[in-house]
C-alpha positions as CSV (number, residue, x, y, z in Angstrom):
1,M,-18.0,-2.1,39.1
2,A,-19.5,-5.6,39.7
3,E,-22.1,-5.0,37.0
4,R,-19.4,-4.3,34.5
5,W,-17.6,-7.5,35.2
6,R,-20.8,-9.4,34.9
7,V,-21.3,-8.0,31.4
8,V,-17.7,-8.8,30.4
9,K,-18.2,-12.4,31.7
10,M,-21.4,-12.7,29.7
11,W,-19.8,-11.6,26.5
12,A,-16.8,-13.9,27.1
13,A,-19.2,-16.8,27.6
14,I,-21.1,-15.9,24.4
15,I,-17.9,-15.7,22.3
16,A,-16.4,-18.9,23.8
17,T,-19.7,-20.8,23.1
18,G,-19.8,-19.4,19.6
19,I,-16.2,-20.6,18.8
20,V,-16.8,-24.0,20.2
21,G,-20.2,-24.3,18.5
22,S,-18.8,-23.3,15.1
23,L,-15.9,-25.8,15.4
24,L,-18.4,-28.6,16.3
25,M,-20.5,-27.6,13.3
26,F,-17.4,-27.7,11.1
27,V,-16.5,-31.2,12.3
28,G,-20.1,-32.4,11.7
29,V,-20.3,-31.0,8.2
30,G,-16.9,-32.5,7.4
31,S,-18.1,-35.9,8.6
32,V,-21.2,-35.8,6.5
33,E,-19.1,-34.8,3.5
34,L,-16.8,-37.8,4.0
35,L,-19.8,-40.1,4.1
36,R,-21.2,-38.6,0.9
37,K,-17.9,-38.8,-0.8
38,R,-17.5,-42.5,0.0
39,R,-20.9,-43.0,-1.6
40,A,-19.8,-41.0,-4.6
41,K,-22.8,-38.6,-4.4
42,Q,-20.8,-35.4,-4.0
43,R,-19.4,-33.1,-6.8
44,G,-17.4,-29.9,-6.6
45,T,-15.6,-28.3,-3.7
46,P,-16.7,-29.6,-0.3
47,L,-18.4,-27.2,2.0
48,S,-15.8,-27.7,4.7
49,A,-13.1,-26.7,2.3
50,T,-15.1,-23.6,1.2
51,Y,-15.5,-22.7,4.9
52,V,-11.8,-23.0,5.6
53,N,-10.9,-21.0,2.5
54,E,-13.3,-18.2,3.4
55,V,-12.1,-17.9,7.0
56,T,-8.5,-17.9,5.8
57,A,-9.4,-15.2,3.2
58,M,-10.9,-13.1,6.0
59,F,-7.5,-12.8,7.6
60,N,-5.2,-13.1,4.6
61,G,-5.7,-10.8,1.6
62,S,-3.6,-12.9,-0.8
63,K,-5.9,-15.9,-0.2
64,R,-8.9,-13.8,-1.4
65,I,-6.9,-13.0,-4.6
66,E,-6.1,-16.7,-5.1
67,L,-9.8,-17.7,-4.6
68,D,-10.9,-15.0,-7.1
69,Y,-8.3,-16.2,-9.6
70,R,-9.5,-19.8,-9.3
71,D,-13.1,-18.7,-9.9
72,S,-12.1,-16.8,-13.0
73,M,-10.1,-19.7,-14.4
74,E,-13.1,-22.0,-14.0
75,I,-15.1,-19.8,-16.2
76,I,-12.6,-19.6,-19.1
77,K,-13.3,-22.0,-21.9
78,E,-10.3,-24.2,-22.9
79,E,-10.8,-25.4,-26.4
80,D,-7.3,-26.3,-27.4
81,S,-6.3,-28.2,-24.3
82,S,-9.6,-30.1,-24.1
83,G,-9.2,-31.4,-27.6
84,A,-12.4,-29.8,-28.8
85,P,-12.6,-28.5,-32.4
86,P,-12.2,-24.8,-32.7
87,A,-15.4,-22.8,-32.4
88,M,-14.5,-20.5,-35.3
89,G,-12.1,-20.8,-38.2
90,V,-11.3,-17.9,-40.6
91,D,-9.9,-18.5,-44.1
92,L,-8.8,-15.1,-45.4
93,D,-7.8,-16.4,-48.9
94,R,-11.3,-17.8,-49.7
95,K,-13.1,-15.2,-47.5
96,V,-14.8,-18.0,-45.5
97,V,-15.6,-18.1,-41.9
98,R,-16.4,-21.5,-40.3
99,M,-18.6,-21.5,-37.2
100,R,-19.5,-24.5,-35.2
101,R,-23.1,-24.9,-33.8
102,D,-23.4,-25.8,-30.2
103,Q,-27.0,-27.0,-30.4
104,P,-28.1,-30.6,-29.6
105,G,-28.7,-32.6,-32.7
106,D,-26.4,-30.5,-35.0
107,G,-23.3,-32.5,-34.1
108,D,-19.9,-30.9,-34.5
109,A,-20.2,-30.0,-38.2
110,A,-18.8,-26.7,-39.2
111,E,-20.8,-24.8,-41.8
112,P,-18.9,-22.5,-44.2
113,I,-20.4,-19.1,-44.4
114,T,-19.4,-16.4,-46.9
115,K,-19.3,-12.7,-46.3
116,R,-23.0,-12.2,-47.0
117,G,-24.1,-15.2,-44.9
118,S,-25.0,-17.5,-47.8
119,P,-23.5,-21.0,-48.0
120,D,-20.1,-21.3,-49.8
121,P,-20.6,-22.5,-53.4
122,S,-17.1,-24.1,-53.5
123,A,-18.1,-26.5,-50.6
124,G,-20.9,-28.0,-52.7
125,E,-23.7,-26.2,-50.8
126,V,-25.9,-23.9,-52.9
């Protein structure tokens, strides 16, 4: 019986030390992030915020859904709200599709392309 209590005490000490150690590590990481933020060297979500979000998501399923939604919304390209010209325009009357090139050096110029892929003669490009 005494052996069993010794094992229970050992596990209790390990768990208590782990909890205190993780909290101290969390405070240390948060302090380093504050210093980096004051020097304006940090971008994106702070590591401490990510840590808190993941621990919360472990115990709360709706938090996991919220974090997944945030990640998916970061990926979606917002052309209209950002003021960027549309990537593609379709003119059904003239049968012309305008596509913007996203390569460096090409600028934001749209090139008219006909159905067969040749330049549009009405635009002055032959």
